Each structure stands twice: as C-alpha cells, then as structure tokens.
C-alpha positions as CSV (number, residue, x, y, z in Angstrom):
1,M,-30.0,26.9,4.4
2,T,-33.2,28.5,3.2
3,D,-31.3,29.6,0.0
4,L,-30.5,26.0,-0.7
5,V,-34.1,24.9,-0.2
6,I,-35.3,27.7,-2.5
7,F,-32.6,26.7,-5.1
8,L,-33.7,23.1,-4.9
9,Q,-37.4,24.0,-5.2
10,A,-36.6,26.1,-8.3
11,Q,-34.7,23.2,-9.9
12,G,-37.7,20.9,-9.4
13,N,-37.5,17.2,-8.7
14,G,-35.0,16.6,-11.5
15,G,-32.4,18.8,-10.0
16,V,-32.7,17.1,-6.6
17,L,-32.4,13.7,-8.2
18,Q,-29.2,14.9,-10.1
19,L,-27.7,16.2,-6.9
20,V,-28.4,13.0,-5.0
21,L,-26.9,10.9,-7.9
22,L,-23.8,13.1,-8.0
23,V,-23.3,12.8,-4.2
24,G,-23.9,9.0,-4.5
25,M,-21.3,8.7,-7.2
26,I,-18.7,10.6,-5.2
27,L,-19.4,8.5,-2.2
28,V,-19.1,5.2,-4.1
29,F,-15.8,6.5,-5.8
30,W,-14.4,7.3,-2.3
31,L,-15.5,4.0,-0.8
32,F,-14.2,1.7,-3.5
33,M,-11.2,3.6,-4.9
34,I,-9.6,6.2,-2.6
35,R,-10.1,4.6,0.9
36,P,-8.6,1.1,0.0
37,Q,-5.7,2.7,-1.8
38,A,-4.9,4.9,1.2
39,K,-5.2,1.9,3.5
40,K,-2.8,-0.1,1.4
41,A,-0.3,2.8,1.3
42,K,-0.4,3.1,5.1
43,Q,0.3,-0.7,5.5
44,A,3.2,-0.5,3.0
45,K,4.7,2.4,4.9
46,S,4.3,0.6,8.2
47,F,5.9,-2.5,6.7
48,Q,8.9,-0.6,5.4
49,E,9.4,1.2,8.7
50,N,9.4,-2.1,10.6
51,L,12.1,-3.7,8.6
52,Q,14.9,-5.3,10.7
53,E,18.3,-6.6,10.0
54,G,18.2,-10.2,8.7
55,D,14.7,-9.9,7.0
56,K,14.4,-11.5,3.6
57,V,12.9,-8.9,1.2
58,V,12.1,-8.4,-2.5
59,T,12.4,-5.0,-4.1
60,I,9.9,-3.7,-6.6
61,A,12.5,-4.4,-9.3
62,G,12.4,-8.1,-8.3
63,I,15.8,-8.2,-6.5
64,H,15.9,-10.7,-3.7
65,G,18.1,-10.3,-0.7
66,R,18.5,-10.0,3.1
67,V,18.7,-6.7,5.0
68,K,22.2,-6.5,6.3
69,K,22.4,-2.9,7.8
70,I,19.8,-0.2,8.2
71,N,21.1,3.3,7.6
72,V,19.8,6.5,9.1
73,D,19.2,8.2,5.7
74,G,16.2,6.0,4.8
75,T,18.3,3.4,3.0
76,F,19.7,0.0,3.9
77,D,22.3,-2.4,2.7
78,L,20.8,-5.4,0.9
79,E,22.9,-8.6,0.7
80,T,22.0,-10.2,-2.6
81,S,24.6,-13.0,-2.4
82,P,27.3,-13.7,0.3
83,G,29.6,-10.7,0.3
84,S,27.7,-8.7,-2.4
85,Y,25.8,-5.6,-1.1
86,M,23.5,-3.0,-2.6
87,K,22.4,0.3,-1.1
88,V,18.6,0.4,-1.5
89,E,15.9,2.9,-0.5
90,K,13.3,1.6,2.0
91,S,10.5,2.7,-0.4
92,A,11.8,0.2,-3.0
93,I,10.7,-2.8,-1.0
94,S,7.6,-4.5,-2.2
95,M,5.3,-5.6,0.6
96,E,3.3,-8.1,-1.5
97,M,6.3,-9.8,-3.2
98,T,8.1,-10.0,0.1
99,A,5.1,-11.6,1.8
100,N,4.8,-14.1,-1.0
101,V,8.4,-15.1,-0.9
102,N,8.4,-15.5,2.9
103,K,5.1,-17.5,2.7
104,A,6.6,-19.8,0.1
105,T,9.8,-20.2,2.2
106,T,7.9,-21.1,5.4
107,A,5.6,-23.5,3.5
108,A,8.6,-25.3,2.0
109,A,10.3,-25.5,5.4
110,T,7.2,-27.0,7.0
111,P,7.1,-30.8,6.5
112,A,4.0,-32.3,4.9
113,K,2.1,-34.8,7.0
C-alpha cells in the first residue's frame, strides 16, 4: 500500500487525476454496457428454458409458429401451419418478437369499450 502512495506522490496530482478518470470510465462502461447486456442475456435464457408446448413463438429469423413438442436435445418441434413442422433450436427463439406478437394477439382479442 505504501508503494502505491509513493508512486502516486511521484506522479503528482496529474497522475492521480488520470487514474481517477480511468477508473471512472471503466465504471461507467460497466454500468451502461456490460451489466444491462448480461441481464438481458439472462432473461432470454430463462425465457427459452421456460417454453412450454402450445406457446406461440417467433424465431430470430421471423418464423412464426406454435411449440408442438419439446425434445431433450435442446430443440423443439415448431408447427408453422397445420401439419407442417420444423425442428428448431431453443436459442433461435426471439424473446422480444415473441412478446410483441403475443401482446398484439391479446390486445386484438380484448374487446374495446
């Protein structure tokens, strides 16, 4: 610890200011870039793990369908039209697009007063 104090004193006030600014920039970068991205990734993983049969979903490629069967290998069968199935990875489901489609569906189903 004393070595750090001696180093900072040798640098003068300009060195301390540069060190404080560098630490501040790293902190701001972490708060506004890394932390929100990690939180969003965690939510997407949770969403994908909680998919159930019968859920309406949208893939990141924009394919709409309903989950027909969940497989043990991390995939599921997506029914795109009656009798037409695709095998899709769970990681290919878009949380945002699925939420928007489901929100629009429930809003259309709710009668206006």
